[in-house]
Every structure is written in structure tokens, then in C-alpha cells.
One Martini backbone bead per residue (centre of mass of N, CA, C, O) as a GRO file, in nm:
protein
  295
    1UNK     BB    1   9.452  12.542 -12.849
    2UNK     BB    2   9.338  12.244 -12.936
    3UNK     BB    3   9.615  12.152 -13.100
    4UNK     BB    4   9.917  12.091 -13.247
    5UNK     BB    5   9.812  12.106 -13.545
    6UNK     BB    6   9.723  12.399 -13.539
    7UNK     BB    7   9.994  12.517 -13.484
    8UNK     BB    8  10.137  12.398 -13.736
    9UNK     BB    9   9.953  12.558 -13.943
   10UNK     BB   10  10.022  12.838 -13.841
   11UNK     BB   11  10.336  12.823 -13.883
   12UNK     BB   12  10.320  12.770 -14.183
   13UNK     BB   13  10.169  13.033 -14.258
   14UNK     BB   14  10.395  13.220 -14.155
   15UNK     BB   15  10.610  13.131 -14.353
   16UNK     BB   16  10.455  13.212 -14.602
   17UNK     BB   17  10.430  13.512 -14.540
   18UNK     BB   18  10.732  13.569 -14.514
   19UNK     BB   19  10.788  13.495 -14.806
   20UNK     BB   20  10.614  13.715 -14.934
   21UNK     BB   21  10.767  13.958 -14.793
   22UNK     BB   22  11.048  13.892 -14.952
   23UNK     BB   23  10.933  14.005 -15.194
   24UNK     BB   24  11.009  14.276 -15.400
   25UNK     BB   25  10.674  14.303 -15.486
   26UNK     BB   26  10.502  14.342 -15.221
   27UNK     BB   27  10.454  14.681 -15.239
   28UNK     BB   28  10.287  14.729 -15.504
   29UNK     BB   29  10.046  14.623 -15.323
   30UNK     BB   30   9.936  14.782 -15.054
   31UNK     BB   31   9.671  14.653 -14.971
   32UNK     BB   32   9.771  14.360 -14.971
   33UNK     BB   33  10.003  14.413 -14.771
   34UNK     BB   34   9.822  14.494 -14.528
   35UNK     BB   35   9.668  14.224 -14.509
   36UNK     BB   36   9.912  14.044 -14.465
   37UNK     BB   37  10.008  14.172 -14.202
   38UNK     BB   38   9.753  14.127 -14.045
   39UNK     BB   39   9.768  13.823 -14.068
   40UNK     BB   40  10.029  13.788 -13.923
   41UNK     BB   41   9.936  13.906 -13.650
   42UNK     BB   42   9.707  13.692 -13.612
   43UNK     BB   43   9.882  13.443 -13.610
   44UNK     BB   44  10.066  13.509 -13.384
   45UNK     BB   45   9.838  13.547 -13.170
   46UNK     BB   46   9.743  13.249 -13.184
   47UNK     BB   47  10.008  13.114 -13.107
   48UNK     BB   48  10.014  13.291 -12.822
   49UNK     BB   49   9.698  13.308 -12.719
   50UNK     BB   50   9.555  13.548 -12.865
   51UNK     BB   51   9.317  13.742 -12.925
   52UNK     BB   52   9.273  13.928 -13.224
   53UNK     BB   53   9.107  14.178 -13.071
   54UNK     BB   54   9.297  14.269 -12.830
   55UNK     BB   55   9.477  14.484 -13.012
   56UNK     BB   56   9.228  14.668 -13.032
   57UNK     BB   57   8.958  14.822 -13.039
   58UNK     BB   58   8.654  14.976 -12.887
   59UNK     BB   59   8.322  14.939 -12.736
   60UNK     BB   60   8.137  15.143 -12.504
   61UNK     BB   61   7.869  15.042 -12.289
   62UNK     BB   62   7.653  15.251 -12.080
   63UNK     BB   63   7.404  15.175 -11.822
   64UNK     BB   64   7.142  15.210 -11.625
   65UNK     BB   65   6.981  15.080 -11.343
   66UNK     BB   66   6.913  15.023 -11.050
   67UNK     BB   67   6.830  15.349 -10.864
   68UNK     BB   68   6.766  15.576 -11.039
   69UNK     BB   69   6.931  15.864 -11.005
   70UNK     BB   70   7.185  15.709 -10.899
   71UNK     BB   71   7.228  15.542 -11.153
   72UNK     BB   72   7.281  15.776 -11.347
   73UNK     BB   73   7.523  15.890 -11.184
   74UNK     BB   74   7.692  15.635 -11.196
   75UNK     BB   75   7.727  15.633 -11.504
   76UNK     BB   76   7.877  15.905 -11.504
   77UNK     BB   77   8.119  15.809 -11.326
   78UNK     BB   78   8.214  15.587 -11.523
   79UNK     BB   79   8.273  15.761 -11.764
   80UNK     BB   80   8.490  15.935 -11.615
   81UNK     BB   81   8.679  15.700 -11.552
   82UNK     BB   82   8.731  15.607 -11.854
   83UNK     BB   83   8.834  15.873 -11.960
   84UNK     BB   84   9.085  15.892 -11.776
   85UNK     BB   85   9.210  15.613 -11.869
   86UNK     BB   86   9.239  15.693 -12.165
   87UNK     BB   87   9.425  15.940 -12.131
   88UNK     BB   88   9.659  15.777 -11.986
   89UNK     BB   89   9.684  15.590 -12.272
   90UNK     BB   90   9.648  15.766 -12.539
   91UNK     BB   91   9.367  15.757 -12.621
   92UNK     BB   92   9.056  15.759 -12.807
   93UNK     BB   93   8.732  15.940 -12.778
   94UNK     BB   94   8.391  15.865 -12.918
   95UNK     BB   95   8.075  15.974 -12.935
   96UNK     BB   96   7.777  15.804 -13.061
   97UNK     BB   97   7.581  15.799 -12.798
   98UNK     BB   98   7.333  15.992 -12.585
   99UNK     BB   99   7.138  15.961 -12.270
  100UNK     BB  100   7.007  16.191 -12.056
  101UNK     BB  101   6.915  16.310 -11.754
  102UNK     BB  102   6.759  16.552 -11.567
  103UNK     BB  103   7.025  16.543 -11.348
  104UNK     BB  104   7.287  16.468 -11.544
  105UNK     BB  105   7.284  16.195 -11.613
  106UNK     BB  106   7.298  15.854 -11.735
  107UNK     BB  107   7.126  15.615 -11.929
  108UNK     BB  108   7.312  15.628 -12.209
  109UNK     BB  109   7.623  15.513 -12.365
  110UNK     BB  110   7.828  15.539 -12.670
  111UNK     BB  111   8.170  15.441 -12.728
  112UNK     BB  112   8.482  15.505 -12.896
  113UNK     BB  113   8.797  15.328 -12.860
  114UNK     BB  114   9.120  15.433 -12.974
  115UNK     BB  115   9.370  15.173 -12.978
  116UNK     BB  116   9.612  14.981 -12.846
  117UNK     BB  117   9.458  14.727 -12.663
  118UNK     BB  118   9.174  14.791 -12.560
  119UNK     BB  119   9.005  14.527 -12.552
  120UNK     BB  120   9.207  14.360 -12.379
  121UNK     BB  121   9.202  14.560 -12.131
  122UNK     BB  122   8.858  14.603 -12.103
  123UNK     BB  123   8.682  14.326 -12.123
  124UNK     BB  124   8.671  14.281 -11.795
  125UNK     BB  125   8.440  14.521 -11.748
  126UNK     BB  126   8.214  14.339 -11.805
  127UNK     BB  127   7.918  14.437 -11.630
  128UNK     BB  128   7.812  14.476 -11.304
  129UNK     BB  129   7.780  14.776 -11.121
  130UNK     BB  130   7.823  14.891 -10.775
  131UNK     BB  131   7.668  15.137 -10.556
  132UNK     BB  132   7.763  15.276 -10.229
  133UNK     BB  133   7.578  15.551 -10.068
  134UNK     BB  134   7.504  15.863  -9.997
  135UNK     BB  135   7.241  16.026 -10.111
  136UNK     BB  136   7.194  16.326 -10.301
  137UNK     BB  137   6.865  16.249 -10.361
  138UNK     BB  138   6.828  16.241 -10.036
  139UNK     BB  139   6.696  16.423  -9.776
  140UNK     BB  140   6.790  16.197  -9.542
  141UNK     BB  141   7.067  16.061  -9.605
  142UNK     BB  142   7.064  15.782  -9.723
  143UNK     BB  143   7.140  15.484  -9.805
  144UNK     BB  144   7.245  15.371 -10.139
  145UNK     BB  145   7.169  15.141 -10.412
  146UNK     BB  146   7.335  15.100 -10.732
  147UNK     BB  147   7.328  15.048 -11.103
  148UNK     BB  148   7.552  14.935 -11.371
  149UNK     BB  149   7.635  14.881 -11.718
  150UNK     BB  150   7.899  14.707 -11.886
  151UNK     BB  151   8.015  14.716 -12.233
  152UNK     BB  152   8.257  14.527 -12.421
  153UNK     BB  153   8.375  14.568 -12.759
  154UNK     BB  154   8.484  14.494 -13.051
  155UNK     BB  155   8.639  14.670 -13.326
  156UNK     BB  156   8.554  14.626 -13.616
  157UNK     BB  157   8.651  14.706 -13.930
  158UNK     BB  158   8.380  14.615 -14.017
  159UNK     BB  159   8.120  14.378 -13.953
  160UNK     BB  160   8.247  14.114 -13.904
  161UNK     BB  161   8.158  13.770 -13.825
  162UNK     BB  162   7.857  13.861 -13.842
  163UNK     BB  163   7.603  13.819 -14.057
  164UNK     BB  164   7.397  14.073 -14.198
  165UNK     BB  165   7.081  14.077 -14.311
  166UNK     BB  166   6.818  14.273 -14.416
  167UNK     BB  167   6.599  14.060 -14.285
  168UNK     BB  168   6.726  14.090 -13.979
  169UNK     BB  169   6.651  14.398 -13.990
  170UNK     BB  170   6.568  14.720 -13.843
  171UNK     BB  171   6.541  15.053 -13.981
  172UNK     BB  172   6.591  15.379 -13.834
  173UNK     BB  173   6.519  15.730 -13.881
  174UNK     BB  174   6.640  16.025 -13.715
  175UNK     BB  175   6.653  16.333 -13.566
  176UNK     BB  176   6.911  16.587 -13.553
  177UNK     BB  177   7.075  16.851 -13.449
  178UNK     BB  178   7.248  17.102 -13.573
  179UNK     BB  179   7.462  17.338 -13.625
  180UNK     BB  180   7.343  17.692 -13.536
  181UNK     BB  181   7.077  17.633 -13.405
  182UNK     BB  182   6.722  17.649 -13.424
  183UNK     BB  183   6.709  17.732 -13.745
  184UNK     BB  184   6.818  17.468 -13.815
  185UNK     BB  185   6.782  17.214 -13.985
  186UNK     BB  186   6.691  16.899 -13.943
  187UNK     BB  187   6.857  16.586 -13.943
  188UNK     BB  188   6.836  16.256 -14.086
  189UNK     BB  189   7.096  16.064 -13.917
  190UNK     BB  190   6.989  15.889 -13.709
  191UNK     BB  191   7.046  15.540 -13.611
  192UNK     BB  192   6.829  15.242 -13.582
  193UNK     BB  193   6.909  14.897 -13.498
  194UNK     BB  194   6.729  14.590 -13.525
  195UNK     BB  195   6.727  14.263 -13.408
  196UNK     BB  196   6.477  14.045 -13.452
  197UNK     BB  197   6.565  13.789 -13.287
  198UNK     BB  198   6.687  13.944 -13.013
  199UNK     BB  199   6.640  14.280 -12.985
  200UNK     BB  200   6.883  14.416 -13.058
  201UNK     BB  201   7.025  14.752 -13.024
  202UNK     BB  202   7.139  15.046 -13.220
  203UNK     BB  203   7.256  15.383 -13.161
  204UNK     BB  204   7.347  15.649 -13.399
  205UNK     BB  205   7.406  16.022 -13.325
  206UNK     BB  206   7.594  16.137 -13.505
  207UNK     BB  207   7.694  16.412 -13.736
  208UNK     BB  208   7.691  16.237 -13.973
  209UNK     BB  209   7.620  16.035 -14.200
  210UNK     BB  210   7.381  15.807 -14.262
  211UNK     BB  211   7.580  15.592 -14.380
  212UNK     BB  212   7.782  15.592 -14.141
  213UNK     BB  213   7.586  15.523 -13.916
  214UNK     BB  214   7.488  15.256 -14.030
  215UNK     BB  215   7.757  15.108 -14.037
  216UNK     BB  216   7.825  15.143 -13.739
  217UNK     BB  217   7.577  14.989 -13.632
  218UNK     BB  218   7.630  14.721 -13.771
  219UNK     BB  219   7.910  14.678 -13.648
  220UNK     BB  220   7.804  14.667 -13.345
  221UNK     BB  221   7.593  14.447 -13.373
  222UNK     BB  222   7.786  14.232 -13.463
  223UNK     BB  223   7.955  14.240 -13.195
  224UNK     BB  224   7.723  14.163 -12.999
  225UNK     BB  225   7.664  13.882 -13.135
  226UNK     BB  226   7.943  13.772 -13.093
  227UNK     BB  227   7.953  13.797 -12.784
  228UNK     BB  228   7.706  13.609 -12.734
  229UNK     BB  229   7.846  13.358 -12.861
  230UNK     BB  230   8.086  13.352 -12.673
  231UNK     BB  231   7.919  13.318 -12.404
  232UNK     BB  232   7.777  13.059 -12.479
  233UNK     BB  233   8.040  12.885 -12.518
  234UNK     BB  234   8.147  12.927 -12.229
  235UNK     BB  235   7.902  12.801 -12.080
  236UNK     BB  236   7.906  12.524 -12.215
  237UNK     BB  237   8.192  12.436 -12.121
  238UNK     BB  238   8.073  12.462 -11.811
  239UNK     BB  239   7.776  12.354 -11.797
  240UNK     BB  240   7.591  12.590 -11.864
  241UNK     BB  241   7.354  12.795 -11.916
  242UNK     BB  242   7.207  12.996 -12.145
  243UNK     BB  243   7.198  13.329 -12.131
  244UNK     BB  244   6.964  13.608 -12.187
  245UNK     BB  245   7.075  13.794 -11.958
  246UNK     BB  246   7.173  14.082 -11.769
  247UNK     BB  247   7.080  14.242 -11.481
  248UNK     BB  248   7.117  14.560 -11.314
  249UNK     BB  249   7.141  14.403 -11.013
  250UNK     BB  250   7.101  14.209 -10.767
  251UNK     BB  251   7.359  13.953 -10.774
  252UNK     BB  252   7.540  14.055 -11.062
  253UNK     BB  253   7.794  14.171 -10.961
  254UNK     BB  254   8.158  14.241 -11.015
  255UNK     BB  255   8.141  14.528 -10.862
  256UNK     BB  256   8.223  14.739 -10.582
  257UNK     BB  257   8.129  15.081 -10.463
  258UNK     BB  258   8.221  15.208 -10.148
  259UNK     BB  259   8.141  15.521  -9.959
  260UNK     BB  260   7.928  15.384  -9.747
  261UNK     BB  261   8.074  15.365  -9.436
  262UNK     BB  262   8.300  15.301  -9.631
  263UNK     BB  263   8.607  15.254  -9.827
  264UNK     BB  264   8.552  15.044 -10.127
  265UNK     BB  265   8.687  14.832 -10.385
  266UNK     BB  266   8.535  14.530 -10.528
  267UNK     BB  267   8.616  14.227 -10.679
  268UNK     BB  268   8.418  13.934 -10.707
  269UNK     BB  269   8.616  13.747 -10.885
  270UNK     BB  270   8.923  13.819 -10.738
  271UNK     BB  271   8.929  13.999 -10.459
  272UNK     BB  272   9.002  14.283 -10.529
  273UNK     BB  273   9.123  14.560 -10.329
  274UNK     BB  274   9.036  14.915 -10.291
  275UNK     BB  275   9.055  15.218 -10.083
  276UNK     BB  276   9.096  15.417 -10.330
  277UNK     BB  277   8.825  15.547 -10.462
  278UNK     BB  278   8.916  15.813 -10.596
  279UNK     BB  279   9.124  15.688 -10.775
  280UNK     BB  280   8.939  15.501 -10.938
  281UNK     BB  281   8.744  15.743 -11.034
  282UNK     BB  282   9.028  15.858 -11.177
  283UNK     BB  283   9.140  15.577 -11.336
  284UNK     BB  284   9.260  15.359 -11.118
  285UNK     BB  285   9.224  15.024 -11.264
  286UNK     BB  286   9.458  14.820 -11.283
  287UNK     BB  287   9.411  14.609 -11.047
  288UNK     BB  288   9.150  14.487 -11.210
  289UNK     BB  289   9.314  14.408 -11.480
  290UNK     BB  290   9.567  14.228 -11.427
  291UNK     BB  291   9.438  13.932 -11.395
  292UNK     BB  292   9.361  13.945 -11.731
  293UNK     BB  293   9.630  13.942 -11.836
  294UNK     BB  294   9.845  13.854 -12.104
  295UNK     BB  295  10.185  13.709 -12.060
   0.00000   0.00000   0.00000
């Protein structure tokens, strides 16, 4: 909250909303009533100091970085870790696009996680993750270090707060195979949208309609641009240069998962350490999330 006047304005608006809701005719227009209730929740969250997207769903983007086959396998391990955490919280997970490597690892995956408080819970996971272990892809059994990037974005209900004009983007349609085997005609439903100014791109390859995939891609691209703006503002407030992006490689990791020569998971921002690596990879990541929770 920038100052007390902002809070007073929010509290006044909350009183107005409560007055509207007490009107006997409030529920006659159900769509308007739902929008009013959502505004009430947003205003309450601002008064309490919570970001309004923290209580909503999220999009999780994981892709491999430096480290070759080990990095692809590490990305696969992280996906499994988050899948188990999602299941523990009774959330729902939907794969929007996925690119696998030849060894069964993951080059890139985009998933939608639906549930209450998903973004607020997982947003601190954004950053570079580092794995140190004896490589199963090295015949000499040498220790190997690999990296993967995790990006957590709020799931906007529509297109979000960043307006995307048709002239700002390039849209490509590609074919994906439909159910029923090789003889079924391929359908041109996968959508790739590129933001011309930043080069950011989003691919949605689920087998829904082309229109749905396009809307979802625009929604996620808007969220990525919003997050980039938020990061720039945070850095400027701290007197830091605005970053053009973080590469998943040495020196940029937020967390290390060490499997050899000892076992330890350490978050380099908070110094939280957990020796039960197997438990962490099985979805027990609460110790790393707790320092970032809003109480």
C-alpha cells in the first residue's frame, strides 16, 4: 500500500460493494453479481496486502538448460515433483504443450494448474534450478551438473492486464495428430504466438479447437509480459539494472539439488536446507515455500 489514502479509498469501495450486495435485487443479474463479488475479493486482498492473483490458478513453464541429456532428465524430474505436489493439494493439472527429448526427458513443457491459491503458493519457484549427481548418461559414472528453468505465471481469467494488439504479434498454426491412429487426418490446431517486440513466444498444442488454443496462447503471453513488467519494476525499486533474461546455467540458480557425493537440497535465497532429497523430489517442497507465504 503506497499510503493511508489508498487504503481509505479501498475501504470506502468495500463499503460501497457491501451496500450493493445488501440490495434485494442484487442476484437478479447473476453475471454482474459474480463480477461484483470478484471485485470485493480483490479489494479485500489489496487491503490485506495480498496480490490479487495470488489466490488464483497458475501456468507452469519448465524447460531444460545447460547440461545436455541430464538437463532434459532433470526437467522431467521437476515436472514429476510438481505433479505430486499438485496432487497433494487436490489441484488439477492440464498439459498445454510438451516437447520431449530422445531419451525420454523434457526439453520444454507448459502446464496449467487450477486451484485456489496456486499462484501465490508456487510463484517463488520461478528461477533456475540446479542438479548435481552421478550422471546415468555417462559411461564413466562421473559427477555431472545440469540446469532447468521454472517459470510460474498467474492464470488471467481473460487476456490479463497487458493489452496485445494484432500488430504486436505473429501467429502460426501447425498440425498435431488427432486420436485414432495414423490414418486420421492431422488437424491444424496447434498455435504459436510470438511477441514481435520482445521475441517471447507461446505454443499451445492441446487438441482443442484452433480458436481455444489461440485464446489460451494470448492469455499466457499476456501473463509473461505482465511478469516481465513486474520484474523490471522490482529491479528498478532496488536500484538494479533491468535484466534482459536469465539463462539456466552456472551462477544463476535459486536452488540446488545435490544427489552426489552427499544428499542435500538448498535454496540459495533463504538458505533453507533439506537432506531428504527423495522426499523433495516426491513433492515435499513446503519448507522452500514457507518463507514466501503471506501470513
